[in-house]
C-alpha positions in Angstrom: 0.0 0.0 0.0 1.5 3.4 -1.0 0.1 6.9 -1.6 1.8 8.6 -4.5 1.7 11.8 -6.5 4.4 10.6 -8.9 2.7 10.6 -12.5 5.2 8.0 -13.9 4.8 5.6 -11.0 1.0 6.0 -11.1 0.9 5.3 -14.9 3.1 2.2 -14.5 0.7 1.0 -11.7 -2.4 1.7 -14.0 -0.8 -0.4 -16.8 -0.2 -3.2 -14.2 -3.8 -2.9 -13.2 -5.0 -3.1 -16.8 -2.8 -5.9 -18.2 -1.5 -7.9 -15.3 -4.3 -7.6 -12.8 -2.1 -7.7 -9.7 -2.4 -4.0 -8.9 -5.0 -1.7 -7.9 -5.0 2.1 -8.3 -7.6 4.2 -6.5 -8.3 7.5 -4.9 -11.1 8.5 -2.4 -13.5 9.0 -5.3 -13.1 5.6 -6.9 -10.9 3.5 -9.1 -8.4 5.4 -11.2 -8.0 4.5 -14.9 -6.0 7.5 -16.1 -3.7 10.2 -14.6 -2.3 13.5 -15.8 -0.9 16.7 -14.4 -2.3 20.0 -15.6 -1.0 23.3 -14.4 0.6 21.6 -11.5 -2.5 19.9 -10.4 -2.9 16.1 -10.4 -6.0 14.9 -12.3 -7.4 11.5 -12.3 -9.9 9.8 -14.6 -12.2 7.7 -12.5 -13.8 4.5 -13.9 -17.3 5.1 -15.1 -17.4 8.9 -14.5 -16.0 10.2 -17.9 -14.1 13.3 -16.8 -11.0 14.4 -15.0 -11.2 15.2 -11.3 -8.5 16.9 -9.2 -7.0 14.6 -6.6 -4.4 15.1 -3.8 -2.7 11.7 -4.3 -3.5 8.1 -5.4 -3.4 4.8 -3.5 -1.4 2.0 -5.2 -2.1 -1.5 -3.9 0.1 -4.3 -5.2 -1.0 -7.8 -4.6 1.0 -11.2 -4.7 2.7 -11.9 -7.9 
């Protein structure tokens, strides 16, 4: 379990979530499927919501491999 604001680390975790299935990426709003930084603000695309939401940080959970 790790909270992160590093976009590269979060993108790598999202890739693992999508293709390997051993990782979960989420924030207090819900499961994250995309991440970007705009004007210094971290924005997350939440599964099923269809737009970008500002978040403080993202939780990365890695399960057994």
